[in-house]
Phi, psi and omega in degrees: 000310191284332177284334171297313179293333174296314184297327177295319192290333186279346182277102182291341183276315189256349190307305187299317176300321180289322181291328171296315179297321185290318178298320179299315179298313183296316182301318176293321183295318178294315180302321185292317181293325176298309188271334182235357180268344174304154167290126176294131184281136179257087187276159173304154179288153177185173187288147173296138182262167173275162171299136174073299186285342183061227178268004185298329181291344182266352180286326175069190184276347171248065195297333177297327176283320174300317183287324176302313179303312182293332175287341178290331181276314194255354170103182189286347175233111185237137172271140169218161174246130181249087184062245179263003182260138170272140178214155168238155176242135179260130187225018174212157175304322188293320175293325179298316182298323174294313180287323188256002173231294186298315180241036185297324183292338178274327187249030179274359183275165175245147174278164175302134175221137180300319179301313175298325181282315182280297194282329180261028173050056177060051167068038178266020176257195173262315192295317193262345190289148174293161185278103183204186183298323177300315184293317177306316178299309183291329179294320176300311173312306184298316178297321182278322187267340181240317192250013178287161180299320180302313182295324180297311181298322181301319189268005180300315177296314182301316180298315176301314183303312182291318184291327176291325175289327182286321180299317182300316178297321183292315180301322176291318180295329183270002178303141176079018181085006183285134175296139176252138181269106181288334177297314177298313177303316179286329175297319180299315184297319182297323181295316179297320182293317177290330175291326171303318185291311187278329187236003167043246185301336186259021182297310184301330182285323192255354191294324180257014182293144174228156176247176177233125179248118180056037181079358172266121184295143175227133167274169173300317180302317182285331179289320178299317179291328174300316184297307184309320184292313177302318184288343175276357183278166183268100180281102179304314178297340176289328184251337175234090189298332177281359174260001186299318184298338179286335178050057180299130187090341179069025184289322177295321177293324173299315188293319186286326173298320186287331173296318177296329175295313177298327181290320177301327180282324188273323192303311178298328178293317179303310187293324181297320181287326178294326178290342184232046183292342181275004183306141186280317190269088190276143170261188185296314177301320173303318181295320180293319175295334173295312175295328177291319184293325179283338179205078188297316187294324187268004183212075180291169179297325175303323182285325177296317181289332173290328176288321178291317177302314180300309181293319175299317183287308186293330182275354182253302184302316189296307185296318171303313174303316183293314178301312182297317175296323173301312177292328175298315179293317181299315178293333178281339187231079182305326185292320176292320173305315178296331176289331173292311184298318179296319178296323181294322176294323179287315193269319188256321187090185176243022176258351181218170182269143174301137182247168175295333181293346181281330192312316181300340180264352185263072186302312181299314178301321174296324178289329176291320177289323171309308183297322178295320177289331178294310186283329186230064177310142187299317178230096195307327177252010178075173168269123189304142170258175183213136179292131178266349174199167181298141173200184182232145174219129176049044176078001183252145174282132172243104183284153172306147189071003176292138179278145176236126179250135177258117183270074178301322181294317182295314185295318178294338183245016182283118187290345173285341178251336183227128174292133180044066192287347181270004177261134186278112183217093181297333186300339177296340185257006178281133184056019177264136177287349187295128174240186187246013192259020176089004174265344179236118196279356176277351188217074185252063178299332187245014183072190185201165174079201187304320181261027177296157184299125180291337187265012184313304185295315178301311181300315180294316174302315178301322181294312181302303184299307180301317176297316178299323186284319176297311182289330178292324187259345189227144159281132179234137181213157176269134180301145181300134178088348178272132169258121181282118187265167176228044181286138183269142172266172182273138175162171174299324176262200180232082184276160176277138188286326187245165177298154167255100181272123187223140167279127184224144183204158184299148173253327180265180181291152181300333183297326180301312180293326181293320174304321185275355180078021178267120181281109182235126172269116186263005182289000000 
């Protein structure tokens, strides 16, 4: 070979041409290896995408509905392209079990999101953080200091106070037959409850505090609503990175302004807590500031604010959505509502208020909440996961960095799993072993595996107790001529699009409300 090349080099007439030809042949061979020599990936089936945009144009403003329809054609494991990002969609319990149990260690990561980078101070929260030591430490803090059984018991009286205060407000607002917007009332209740967790003793001081953005006052509740709306928008730069600087739609700029609004709200609260660090009854912010004092370099202010933002957001919208949907379906089905009321009268009676300790005996009430979670999962496509390495599922290749969407909405309405799935029927859960805590993959309202929602127990309990106490203490009815709709709103969660207007009046004897300190006008 060497002598042959030497002979070529000695040829003054052909030398340069031969070397050019040889370089061309080698180049073609390398290109062939790059483009055709790779192992062809056997990806799950899915719709063909557009250049650059992938399948984004066909998802629309309600992607959970579009994806559910696509999954009927392409099956329980489907590939889609989100701009430059590869994704798979899980639409069956069997596939969910593989991703969230068998290979949970591979799919525990989170993909890059502009929301996590901007609003959560470069992923210093728990929900958007990548799966690493940082996340494991923060998850431990959250589990121990907010959502532990000890903390749940400690906050029991607070929860009761807030629900009764909400009932008092609704009864007052509903005097004289005035319709009450239950959606708005449930949102307010959720904000009050999470403020108790985060700010505790200072709750009464901060619950109505507002900040000013461009001269417009904003309350915490309005800022949380704004975050949900922005998060449901399409961030072009997240899926087509080279367009990020253009900020098409202006959503990233809105997110930055909203983060600034949250800082205006939080900074005075943080400073007030620092001045009173010796208090005995510590709230979540106290715990975070204590961790910061112990490890200042490893626990900066941004991390404190990111975790507070995380808990405020995660602990409000999903709970209020679920409670609103449960009440919506009960108002649409008076016979089902009456069964809940009859069970309350049978198990609890009318001489005392239903308590959290009664929930275990309220079988029909728990079935109503399960049915609500089946039809209206908190996050219809789940919080996206990401593959940390190349793997295979059901004979298909899942490359590293592939996003994973869990189609909780589609699974909850799959006729192969549920009889008459679009009908609200709590009876299906009577004598059924199916729960919502990650053991049964046909009902994963709170996720499963390492990234399961840490607030699952508290959120579920709050929905159950709120519905129980409202129905136990109040008569609810639909105003004449009003049709209760189930139109879904746009957002990262699954809100009800329209208000839920209800007539509300006292149900129990006056003495009951007097004993509980609830001011009710019976005239």
